[in-house]
N, C-alpha and C positions, 0 to 999 in steps of 0.2 A: 402530414396529410393536409395541412392548411394550404399548401401550394396547390394541391389538386382541387380543393374546394374553391379557391379563388379562380382558378382557370375555368371550372364549370360555371361559376357565377358570371364570368365575363363572356361566355359563349353567345348570349343574345346580342351583346354589343358588337362582337365580331361579325355576326350574321347580318348586321345592319349596314355592311359595306355596300357601296354602289355596285350597280350591275357591271358586268365584264364587257363594257363597250369600248371600242377602240376607234377614235376618230382622226388622230393625227397620222400623217405619213411617217412610217418608220425611218430612222436615219440609215445611211448606207452602212452595210455590215462589213466589218473587217475580217480577214481570214487570220487563222492562227499564225501563219508564216508572216503576214504583214504586221501583226501585233508584236511579233518577236523582234522586228526591226524598227519599231516605233520608239521614240523617246518618251520617257515616263513623264506624266503630269503629276507634279508633287504639290499642287496648290490647295488641295482640300483635305481636311481631317475629319474622320467620322468616329474615331475611337475615343471614348472617355469624355464626350461632350454632349450637350443637350440635343444638338442637331448639327448636321454637316455644315461646315462653313469654311470660307477662305482662311488659310493659315494666318495671313496678316491681319485678319479680323478676329482671331481667336487668342485669348490671353493664356495660352498654353505653350508648353515645349513639346513638340511632336517631331517624329521622323517616320519615314516609310522607305521601304526598299521593295521594288517590284520583282516579279519572277525572272525578268530578263537579267537583272543585275545579280540575283541570287545564283542563277545558273553559272555565272562567271566565277563566283567565289569557290564553287566546287565542294562546298560542305553540305552534308545532309543532316547531321545531328543538330538538334535544337540549340545545344550549348554553343557549338561552333558558330552557328548563325547569329545568335544573340550577342556574341562577343563583338560583332561588327557594329552594334548600335551605340551611338554616343550616350554616355552616362551610365551604361550598364556594365557591371563587373560580373563576368560569367567564368567560373572555374570549370574547365572541361577535362580534368585529369582522370575522371572515373569512368569514362566511356560515353556511350550514346545517351544514357539516361542517368538520373539522380545527380545532376550537376548542382553547383551552388551558385546563387545569383543574388545580387543586390544592386542598389542604384544610388547615385549621388551621395555617397558617404554614409548612407544608412548602414548600420553594423551588420556583419555576418556572424552573429553570435553562435548560432547552431548550424544546421545544414538546410539546404533547399532554397526557397525563394519566399521568405517571410513577408516582405513588404511589396512584392510584385505579384500581379495576377496574370496568369497565362490564359488567353482566350482563343477560342475558335469561332470565328464569325460573330463576335460580340458577346458570347456567353462563356463563363469560366469552365475550364476543363476540370478543375477541382476547386472547392471553395477555399481551401487552405493550402498554402504553398510550401509548408515546411514540415510535413509529416515525415519523420525520420525514415529514410529508405524508400519512401514512396512520394517523390516529388512530382508535380504536375507533368513534367516532361516524360514521366513514365508512360503516360497514356496519350502522348502527343508525338506525331511524326510529320516531317516535311516531305512533300512530294510535289509532282507537277500539277496537282489539283489546287495548289495555293497560288493565288494571283499576286498577293503582296503581304508583307509583314509591316504592320503599323504599330508604333509605340507612342505612348504619352507618359511624360515623366512629371510626377508631382501634380500640383494644380488640381484640376477638376476630377482627377481620378479618386480623390478623397470622397467625393459626393456622388459620382456617377458609377461607382462600383463598390461593393462591400469588401472589406478586408484587403484593400489595395491602396493604402495611403501613399505608397511610393510611386506607383505607376501601373500601367497596363501594357502588355505586349499581345497583339491580336493577329492571328493568322487568318487572313481573309481569303475565302475560296473563290475560284472562278465560278461564274454562274451562267455561262453559255452566251455571253454577249458577242463573242467572236465565233466564226464558223470554222469547224474542223478541229484538228488537234495535232498531237505528236506522240511518237514513241522514241524512247531513249534506252540504249543498252550501254552499260558501263562496266569496266573491270579494272582491278588494280594491276599495275605493271610490276610493282615490286612488293606487293602484299596480296593476300588472298581475299578478294571480294568480287562478287558478281551481282549486278543489280539491273532490273528492268523497270522503267517508269513509263506511264502513259497518261494522256490527257485528251479528252475529246468532248466537244459540245457544239451547240448551235441552236437554231430555231426549227421547231416543228411546224410553227405557223407564225403569223405576224405577232401573236400575243402569247405564244408558248415556247419556252426555251428550256434547255437542260444542259447539264454537264456531269461527266463521270471521269474519275481519275484515280490513280493509285500506284502502287509499286510492289515488287517482290524482290527479295535479296537473300543471299546466303554467302557464307565465307567465314574465314578465321578472324578477319578484322585487322586493324592496323598494328596489333601487337602479336608476337609469336606465342600462341597458347597451345598449339599442337592439336586443336580440334576446331570444328566449324561451329562457333558459338553464336554467330549472328545469322538468324534465319527467321523469315516470316514476311508479312506484308500488310497492306492496307488497301481498302477501296472506299472511295467517297463519291456520293452522287447527290444531285439536287435537281428539282424541277420547279420552274418559276412560271406562274400565270400572271400576265400583266393585264391591267384594266385601267380605265380612265381615272387617273389620280392615285394609282397605287399598284400593289402586286400581292400575290400569295405565293409562298415558297415552301416546299417540303424538302427536308434534308435527311440524309442517312450516312452512316459511317460504320465500317467493320474493320477492326484492327486485330491482328494476331501476329505478334512479333516478339522474338526473344533476342537479347543482346548480352554479350559477356560483360561481367563486372570487373573493373580494374581497381583493386584496392591499393592503399599505401604500401610501398615497398622499401627495402633498405637502400640507403644512400650514405656514402661516406662524406664526412665534413671535417675540414681542418681550418687552420687560420685563427681568426678571432670572431667574436660575436658580430662586430661591426663590419668586418671584411672577411666573411667565410668563403671557403673554397669547396664547392660541392663536386664530387666525382662519383661515377657509377662504380658499383662493386665489381670486382673481377669476375667475369663470366656472367654478368647480369647487367643489361643496359636499362636504365630508368626510362629511356625513350622508346625502345622497341620490344622490351620483354615484359612479362607479367607473371606473377606467382599463381594466377588462376590458370592452371595447367592441366593437361590430359590425365596426369596421375594423381591429381588432387580432386577426387570426384565424389565417391559415395560415402555418405555419413548416415549411420543409423540414428534415429531419434524417435521420441514419442510425440505424435502429432497432436493437433488441436482436439481430437476426440479421445486422447489418452490411449492411443493404439500404436504399437510399434510400427514404424514406417522407415523410410529413408529419404534423404535428400541428395541431389547430385549437383555439385557446384558447377559442373559443365553445362547444366540446363540454363544457367544465367538468369536474367530478369525477363520473365515473360508477361506481356500485357495482352489482355483480351478485352476489347471494347465493342459493344453493340449499341449504337446511338441513333435516335430518331429525333427530328426537330421540325418545328413549324414556325414560320415567320410571315408577318403581313404588315403592310402599311397602307393606309387609305385616308381619305378626307371625310370628315363628318361634321356638318354645321360649322365650318370654318376652322375646325381643329384637325391637326394631323395626328392620327392614332397609329401607334406601332406596337405590335405584340410579338414577342419572341420567346419561344419555349423549347426546351430540349430535355430529353431523358437519356441518360447514358448508363448502361449496364457495364460496370467496370470491375474486372477481377484479374487474377493472375497469380504468379508465383515468383517470389524474389529469392535469389541465391547470391548474396553479396559477399565478396571476399574483402576482409578488412584486416590489414596488418597492424597488430597491436604493438609489437616490439621486435627488435632484432638483436641478437647477442652471439658471442663466440660459441661454437658448438660445445666446447668443453665446459661452458658455464650452464648449459641447458638443464642438466639434472639438478643442479643446485637452485637455479632460478625457478624451476617448476617442480618443487618437492623438498628443497632444502637439504638434500643429501646426495651422496655420489651415486653414479649409475653408469650404464653403458648405453650405446646408441646403435640402432640398425634401421635399415630402410623398411618401411611398412607397406609401400606400394611401388608400382612401376617395375621395370625389368630387373632391378637389383633387390627386389623385396626379399627380406630375410638376411641380407648381407650386412656384416658389421661395418660401422662407420668409424674412420679415424678422425677424431674431432679436429686435429691440427691441420689436416690436408684436404678436408672435404671440399670438393669443387674449386680448389685453389684459393678459396677466400675464407674458409674455416667458420662460416656463419650459418646460423639457422634462424628461421623466422617463426615467431610466436604469432600465429594468425587466428582469425575467427571467421567462421561461417555465420552470417546473419541470415537465417531462414525465415522468410515472411510468406505465410499462406494468406493470400489476399482474397478472403471470401466475398467481400462486397465493399467496393469503393463507389457504389452507385451514386449518381449525382442527378438531381432534378432541379432545373432552374427555370424561372419564368420572369420576364421583364416586360412590363406594360407601361407605356408612357404616352402622354398626350401633349402636344405643343400647339401654340397659337401665337400669331403676331398681331398686335393691336397698335393702331395709330393713336398716339397720345401727344397732343401739342404738335411740335415740329419734328418729333422723333418717333421711333418704333420700339414698342415693348414686346419682347418675346417671353412667353411664359411656358414653363414645362412642369408637368406633374407626372409622377411615376410611382410605381410600386414594384418592388423586387422580392421574390420568394425563392428560397433554395432549401433543399434537404441534401445533406452529405452524409453518407454512411462511412463509418470507420470500423470495419469488422475484419479483424485479422488475428492470426496466431503467429507469435514470434518466438524463435528458438535461437539461442546463442551457443555455439559449439566451438571452443578453443582447440586448436590443433597445432602440431609442430611439423614444419617442412624445411627442406634444404633450399638454399638460395642459388639457383642456377637458371639460365635463360633457355631460349629455344623451345619452350613448352615442355621442358624435361623435369621441372621441379616435382619432387615426390614427398610423400608423408614419411615421418620419422618417428620411430618408437623409442621409448626410454624403458630400460630394465633396471631393477635394483641389482646390487652386486651379487645377490644370491640367485639371480636368474628369474625372479618373479616379474611379470610384466606390470609396468606402471601405467602405460598408455594402452589404448585399443586402436590398432590400425592408424596410429598417429594422433588420435584424439586424446587430449589431456584429461578432459572430463566432459560429462554431459549435463552439467548444471550451469555452465557459463563462467566467465572469469571471476564473478563475485559470489558464486554459489547460490545466493538468493536472487530472484528476479531474472534468472537466465531464461525462463520461459514465461510468456505472458499471453493473455487472451483479452483482446479488446473488442467490445461489442457496443459501440456508441453511435448515436445518430445526432447530428447537428441540424437544427432547423433555424433558418434565418428569415426574418421579415423586416423589410426596409422600405418605408415610404420616403420619397424624396421630391424635391422641387427646385426650380431655379427661375430667376428673373434676370433678363438682360435688356437694358435700355440703351438704344443707340440714337445719339443726337449728333448729326453731322459726322465728324471724324472721331468723336468720342463714344466709347461704349463702356458702360459700367454694369457689373453683374454680381450676383450672389447666388449661392446654392446651399441647400440644407438637406441633410439625410439623417434619419433616425434608424439606427440598427438595433434590433432586439433579437436575442438568440435563446433557444431552449436546447439544453444538452441533456440527454438521457441515455441510460444503458448501464452496463456493468464492465468492470475490469477485474482481472485476476492474474496473479503471478505465483510462482513457487516460492516457498520458504526454504531456508537452508536444509531443513529436515525432510522436505518433500522429495525423497529420492527412493528408488527401488533398484534391485539388482537384476540384471538380465545378461545371460550368457549368449551374446549375440552371434558368436561363431560356433556355438555348440561344441566347443572343444573340451569342456569339463574343467577348464582352468579359467578362473576369474581374474581379470586384470583389475587394477585399482580403479580404472576408468569405468569398467562395467558395473561397478557398485554405486555409480553416481547418476543414474538416469533420472532426470528431473521430470516431475509430473505436477499437475495442478489439481488438487482436490476441489470438489464442488463447493466445499465450505470456505474456500479462499476468495470467492467472488465478493466484490464490494460494489455498492451502487454508485452511479454518477447521475446526479439529478440537480441541476442548477440552471439558472437563467442569468442573463446579463443584458445591458443596454448601454448604448453610448450615442452621442450626437456628434456629427461631423458637419463642418461648414467651410465654405470657401468664398472669398470676396475678391473681385478683380476690377481692373480698369485697363482698357486698351485704347490707344490713340493712333489713328492712321494719319501720320504726318503728310504722307503723299501716297500716290498710287504704288510706289515701290518700297515704302519704309513705314514701319509702325513700331510702337513701343508698348510694353505692358508691365503691370505689376500685379501680384497676387499674394494673398495670405490665406493659409488653409490650416485646418485642424482635422485630422482623421485618426483612425485607430485600426488595430489588428487584433481580432479575438485570439485568445491564447491557444485554443484548440488542444492538440495532443501534447503540447509542451508541459502542461500542468497535470496531465493524467499520471497516476502513480506518484504524485508528489504530495507533501503536507498541505498544499493549498486546498485539497478536496477532502471532506470528511469521509472516513471509511465506514461510518455508521449509517448515515443517511444520504451521502453523496452531495451534500450541500457545499457551497463555496465558503471556506473558512477565511480566505484572504481575498477580499473584494478587489484589491488592486491587481491581483493576478489574472482577473477575467479577461482583460484586454490591455494592450499596450498603446498609449497615445503617441501621436506623431504631430508635431507642429512644424510648419514649413512656410517660408517666405521666398518669393521670387521677384526678380526684376529683370526685364530682358528687352532686346531690340531685334527686329527682323528686317532684312533687306532682300529684295528680289527684283531682278531685272533680266532682260533677255540674256540667257547663258550664264547667269551668276546669281548665287544666293548666299546669304550669311545670317546665322542666328547666334546671338550671344545672350546667355542667361546667367545671372548671379543668383545663388541660392543659399539658404540657411535652414537648418533642420535641428530639431531637439526631440529626443526620443527617450522614453522609459521602457525598459524591457525586462520580461521574465522569460527565461528560456533554459534549455539544456545545452551544455557545451561539453565536448570531449576534450579532456585535459590529460596531460601526461604527468604521472607522478614521479617521485624521486627514484622509483624502481625502473623507470623508463617505459612503463605500461600505460596505455591510454585508457581512460575510463570516463563515463558521462558524469556530469555534475550539474546541479541546478544553480543558476546564477540570476541575480536581480541587479540591474545596472542602469545607469543613465548615460546618454551619449549626446554629443553636439557635433554638428558638421557645418562648415561654411566653405563655399567654393564658387567656381564658375565653369560654365559649359559652353563649348563652341561647336558649331556645326556649319559647314559651308561647302560650296561646290562651284566649279567653273567649267564651262564648256566652250572651246574655241575650235570650230571645225571638227576634225576627227579626234582631237585630244580633249579629254575631260579629267578632272580631278575632284574627288569628294574627300572631305576630311572632317574629323571630329576630335575633340579633346576635352577631358574633364579634369579640372584641377581641384583638389579637395584637401582641406585641413580639418581633421576630425580628432576628437578627444573623448576619453571616458570622464564623465563628470561625477558619477556616483558608482560605488562598487562595494560588494561585501568584503573585499580586501582593500583597505584604504590606500595601500601602496600603489594600486593601479590607477588611482584618480590622477588625471592629467596626462595619462599615456595615450598613445594612438591605438585605436582598435586593431586587432590582428589582421594581417593580410590587406590592410587598407593602404594603397599606394597614393603618393601625392599627385601623380599624373597617370591617366589612362588615355590612350590615343588610338585613332584609326585613320588610315590613309588608303585611298583606292585610285591610283592613276591608271588610265587606260587609253589606248589608241584604237579607234574603230573605223574601219572602212567596209565597203561592200564585200570585199573578199575575206578580210580577217579582222579579229579583235585580239589585242594582246594587252596584258596589264597585270596588276598584282593587288591583293588585299593585304594590307599590313596592319597588324594589331599589336600594340605594345603597352608596357606598364613599367613604371619606375619601381625601385626597390620598396620593400615593406617589411614589417616585423612579423615573425612567425607566430608569435603569441602576444597576448595583452601585456606581458611583463616587459616588452620592449627591449629585449636583449639580442637574441639571434635574429639576423636579417635573412630575408629571401631576396635574391638578386632580381633586378629588373630584366626584362627580355622583350624582344620583338620577333614575332613570327611573320614570315612572308609566304603567302599563298599566291603563287604565280599561275596565270591562266593564258591559254591560247585557244582561240576558236577560228576555224577555217570553214568558209562556205564555198566549196568548189563548184557547186551548182545550186540552183534554187531548191529550197525545201530540204537541204541536207546540211548538217553542221557537224564537223569533226572537232573534238575538243581534247585538250590535254591540261590537266590540273596537277600542280605540285604543291601539296600542303606542307607547310614548314620546310620550304625549299632549302634553307641553309642548315637544316637539322639542328636547330637551336635547342639547348636544354632549357625548357621553359617550365620552371618549378611553380606549381600553384599552391602547394601547402606543405608545411613541415610540422611534424608532431612536437618536437622539442622546443622549449622556451629559451634555452640557452645552450651553448656549445657543450655537448656531453663529453665526459672524460673518455668514453669508449670510442668516440669519433664516428658513431653510427646513429643515424636518425631514420625514421620512416617518413616517406614523402610521396607526393603525387606530382606528376608532370604531364604536360601535353605530349602526345605521340610525336616521334621524330618524323623525318621526311617520308611521305607516301605519295606515289604518283598514280594518277587514275586517267585512263583514256575512255572516251565515250563517243558514240555516234548517235545523232538525233535526226529522225525523219519527220517532216511535217506533211500533213495530208488534209 
């Protein structure tokens, strides 16, 4: 509630804004069609800095991509778009949401985006980016309402955003500066998807403008699941009132969208650890198939209220967001005051498919029960038919999978950022001072249920559940479900009801004397964490005859529930100080250099819940070092810009201490979560550049990284390269643009990496090519064709095993294969 009190207290200050007088002649207004043909102005950065400034005068590493360029890439998922940003590692193998993200060699120990913050219009979508199964992209969508995507990497992100020491990626909305809008209809030519996007805005008067935009889509998606799992849409709107010296803006967003979850799937591997050969399983393509299929759908479970219910894996991950915001900026007695506030009501339902292991069908009864048994189909058109383990689907494999069911009761987020800036003339230079205070409250209220099940391995959306029977005919599983307590018996059900409150005053000084600018910023974060957590013990089970057939399977005797007496408190606080110091020298109009040293941190949040770090008696923090993870960074860079050419080069160094949960594969081949405490170090260089000569242009980026584990609970890991960390990430976007057509490609690649921290089994490097063609046969009409992963590359993003398994089978995730989309866009 502290955030609400602060906002109320600030109301008189906000009301002190000047009157809504307009004295200057408004600039000529551009139409949406004209804006779509204009070249981007990439000279100013507004994200993660005290005030907007020329990039060559800012001691930061920044990038932006506008809506015109985004439309050419042809990707709509956040993960696919963020892959094109220099310095960002985005793993997009799991579908439209719940991707994994990191930056500049910072480790990807768990899942999500621990060191990055995702923002919409300058405020975070979620305060923490690595809540397992609920990543910020869960509540974030790209559509035509977005004007540009801006990123800042390292540097001032440590002190101008909480819990974002690695950087910030900000989706900036259109606000009605241009007149009119557009409608686009798109459809998959070789896969099932249909989507409509719209954007419209303009001026209601000389001082009042608006914008509204959104999308709706439905379809099967880029993988063959056998059902329409992607369905829903979004609408966003804002109204801006300008006045002399500032503006007031109201913002609103409604999102209701569901997408299919693509979990790890079986993949064959041969060769050696250093030179493995990965191939798809017979009858199942890692590029175009998914084990999330139409026959793997209904699962009985005891819900968060301890009532028998059911989950449907085909419902996918559904996000519902209702958000309202307020933003203003005005002059007051020489100060520029800005206030930005947003409340987001965020909820939903998660049905995540996660492949734990794959093994020969003949071994399934022994692997899941330690004794012989028989197999039969439990769902689909062959339900009840016996299975021949040696010949099933031509590959003889079964997948031991898991439904991760998340009932997202409240991920509500309230944020408020108030800052004041003023420039002072001191001597021959100018001192810019900024003072600010940030408040946030983030709910984490959810019920999680883990249900392991058995299914066959086949593509085309045909995978079905598989039952195991003992040799005497008694059922061991229930409609394919192995048990209802989770893979580890205890902890398969959990209930989290925790609220995080963040209070962070911050400030900065920047003194500019001629070509030299030196600056420093400071932020003090304090957090209060309160609530309860609860999970089932191994003995917290009950028997339910779910099919009322009078015969109890072994699985029906294992329904996990959470007694009220299992609840334990969470009640602790933490604080840490972040700082950043920098110097920037503008050698000439076209060239500048900078250096920066920063220390930031990331609060541990959900990573330490249910861990020994928190007392089960009073909820206090038993391990003070677990409260947050510090990040130290240094940067040195140079920027060059002239007509039709720009180049930025940055060298970086980072040192991190981390406490987190990591999913590790045991000697039995089954993946399980484990708590790890480690230290990491990374050093490298980042390049971004572009050239434009007439109709031809080329933009490019590359990040070279050398990273190592410096501390670990297992000493044999020290000195190793963190898992999935490639030496080089790169992006290229050549294009040829005329009045009639634009043709080009977006190429994103990576060199090889290690599957796990043990540094044995490697993941091959890859490059995906997204080709695009836009044709403008007449004014205000654009026909486009996009081919994602044009050459159908097997782009593996993760592998479960740490070394080459004797079975020759791993579970892995990969980017989708080739998909071709056609679209028509009308401007008006």
